[in-house]
C-alpha positions as semicolon CSV with decimal commas, in nm:
position;residue;x (nm);y (nm);z (nm)
1;X;26,858;-1,180;15,412
2;X;27,022;-0,874;15,216
3;X;27,008;-0,660;15,481
4;X;27,220;-0,914;15,687
5;X;27,443;-0,943;15,371
6;X;27,476;-0,549;15,315
7;X;27,571;-0,524;15,689
8;X;27,826;-0,794;15,636
9;X;27,960;-0,574;15,334
10;X;27,941;-0,238;15,489
11;X;28,192;-0,373;15,806
12;X;28,405;-0,482;15,554
13;X;28,476;-0,155;15,401
14;X;28,716;0,119;15,534
15;X;28,648;0,425;15,637
16;X;28,681;0,616;15,311
17;X;28,534;0,340;15,120
18;X;28,228;0,404;15,323
19;X;28,215;0,776;15,327
20;X;28,292;0,767;14,881
21;X;27,983;0,499;14,922
22;X;27,738;0,711;15,201
23;X;27,819;1,019;14,954
24;X;27,705;0,827;14,672
25;X;27,395;0,695;14,858
26;X;27,318;1,046;14,918
27;X;27,410;1,158;14,597
28;X;27,186;0,914;14,442
29;X;26,861;0,972;14,679
30;X;26,932;1,346;14,612
31;X;26,905;1,272;14,227
32;X;26,580;1,036;14,228
33;X;26,376;1,251;14,477
34;X;26,511;1,584;14,265
35;X;26,361;1,364;13,922
36;X;26,053;1,185;14,140
37;X;25,945;1,480;14,373
38;X;26,103;1,790;14,297
39;X;26,063;1,813;13,923
40;X;25,720;1,741;13,905
41;X;25,637;1,991;14,152
42;X;25,756;2,281;13,975
43;X;25,616;2,149;13,653
44;X;25,270;2,172;13,818
45;X;25,369;2,495;13,983
46;X;25,399;2,679;13,627
47;X;25,147;2,456;13,483
48;X;24,869;2,589;13,777
49;X;25,053;2,953;13,706
50;X;25,003;2,906;13,369
51;X;24,665;2,832;13,377
52;X;24,593;3,092;13,608
53;X;24,677;3,355;13,412
54;X;24,516;3,225;13,116
55;X;24,175;3,192;13,364
56;X;24,281;3,551;13,449
57;X;24,248;3,681;13,085
58;X;23,944;3,536;13,013
59;X;23,788;3,657;13,325
60;X;23,886;3,990;13,239
61;X;23,734;3,893;12,886
62;X;23,406;3,776;12,979
63;X;23,401;4,113;13,274
64;X;23,478;4,313;12,944
65;X;23,195;4,127;12,739
66;X;22,928;4,187;13,036
67;X;23,017;4,551;13,053
68;X;22,969;4,524;12,696
69;X;22,610;4,361;12,754
70;X;22,474;4,541;12,972
71;X;22,562;4,849;12,781
72;X;22,386;4,721;12,458
73;X;22,105;4,582;12,709
74;X;22,054;4,938;12,850
75;X;22,047;5,086;12,492
76;X;21,814;4,826;12,379
77;X;21,566;4,888;12,668
78;X;21,577;5,255;12,606
79;X;21,509;5,195;12,249
80;X;21,179;5,043;12,378
81;X;21,074;5,277;12,585
82;X;21,105;5,534;12,303
83;X;20,950;5,278;12,087
84;X;20,638;5,232;12,353
85;X;20,651;5,672;12,354
86;X;20,561;5,674;11,973
87;X;20,205;5,693;11,841
88;X;20,084;5,332;11,742
89;X;20,085;5,469;11,377
90;X;20,423;5,584;11,381
91;X;20,587;5,535;11,032
92;X;20,952;5,695;10,902
93;X;20,799;5,818;10,608
94;X;20,513;5,970;10,783
95;X;20,717;6,138;11,053
96;X;20,991;6,244;10,732
97;X;20,713;6,372;10,562
98;X;20,612;6,647;10,835
99;X;20,957;6,737;10,844
100;X;21,013;6,865;10,448
101;X;20,693;7,014;10,492
102;X;20,770;7,200;10,805
103;X;21,083;7,266;10,668
104;X;20,936;7,395;10,344
105;X;21,197;7,104;10,151
106;X;20,928;6,927;9,930
107;X;21,089;7,074;9,608
108;X;21,424;7,027;9,677
109;X;21,404;6,649;9,766
110;X;21,535;6,421;9,473
111;X;21,495;6,070;9,539
112;X;21,312;5,939;9,861
113;X;21,390;5,552;9,928
114;X;21,276;5,317;10,249
115;X;21,346;4,966;10,300
116;X;21,290;4,779;10,522
117;X;21,464;4,441;10,698
118;X;21,346;4,212;10,982
119;X;21,482;4,270;11,303
120;X;21,466;4,105;11,627
121;X;21,211;4,058;11,889
122;X;20,901;4,158;11,657
123;X;21,083;4,500;11,540
124;X;21,183;4,606;11,182
125;X;21,452;4,779;11,098
126;X;21,364;5,088;10,860
127;X;21,609;5,235;10,658
128;X;21,526;5,565;10,426
129;X;21,798;5,690;10,224
130;X;21,731;6,123;10,088
131;X;21,889;6,285;9,797
132;X;21,824;6,678;9,834
133;X;21,952;6,929;9,606
134;X;21,901;7,298;9,577
135;X;21,871;7,395;9,983
136;X;21,957;7,644;10,182
137;X;22,252;7,548;10,488
138;X;21,929;7,654;10,755
139;X;21,639;7,425;10,592
140;X;21,919;7,159;10,588
141;X;22,014;7,222;10,952
142;X;21,678;7,240;11,042
143;X;21,573;6,939;10,860
144;X;21,873;6,793;11,033
145;X;21,811;6,850;11,397
146;X;21,441;6,766;11,340
147;X;21,507;6,436;11,160
148;X;21,734;6,292;11,420
149;X;21,495;6,300;11,753
150;X;21,584;6,126;12,033
151;X;21,225;6,151;12,079
152;X;21,133;5,967;11,791
153;X;21,430;5,695;11,811
154;X;21,569;5,821;11,481
155;X;21,906;5,865;11,363
156;X;22,125;5,966;11,104
157;X;22,348;5,680;10,984
158;X;22,521;5,854;10,710
159;X;22,572;6,230;10,512
160;X;22,694;6,377;10,245
161;X;22,711;6,760;10,180
162;X;22,799;6,931;9,918
163;X;22,841;7,273;9,779
164;X;22,677;7,339;9,416
165;X;22,944;7,594;9,292
166;X;22,693;7,664;8,985
167;X;22,452;7,822;9,255
168;X;22,566;8,005;9,484
169;X;22,419;7,953;9,836
170;X;22,268;7,608;9,757
171;X;22,394;7,243;9,890
172;X;22,326;6,898;9,774
173;X;22,278;6,607;10,031
174;X;22,261;6,241;10,047
175;X;22,086;6,138;10,410
176;X;22,070;5,775;10,522
177;X;21,863;5,718;10,837
178;X;21,708;5,455;11,030
179;X;21,495;5,374;11,268
180;X;21,272;5,058;11,458
181;X;20,934;4,995;11,399
182;X;20,677;4,750;11,591
183;X;20,671;4,475;11,355
184;X;20,298;4,522;11,163
185;X;20,090;4,216;11,232
186;X;20,021;4,008;10,888
């Protein structure tokens, strides 16, 4: 019924009115299709592009974190290998005491403090602070060379060296060393 009414109305229009009406319908169709088809498509495409960009950033961060994890895991495995090669009775204090005796620095040690902190997986972190006074450059270099030993897994964490102006040729030093030891069963 609507279609017959529309056809009778259409046939009653002049050619110019039909062109204007048809152009209006085409504009209306284009406007509605743009609003309901094209704009949602463009918004979805932009949203997808932003989402892909975010996911690529996240993936890049995950790749970097994985590389850091693999590096740390390799260092941990290396540290475990070093600790497995140590003698079972190894302690930081005995290691440093042996080095102090080798370098004739027993009289130079002013303070020697060790602290033990629990670490992961059955290991303890051992931090040792040593204050040294009236030591020669050669003694200190030899001590540092022997103390920071990859074979024993001992690292110098912090060091400060000062000349003693009152005593020519002698130095003072403060050291902080660290290592890991297996947790002793209690």
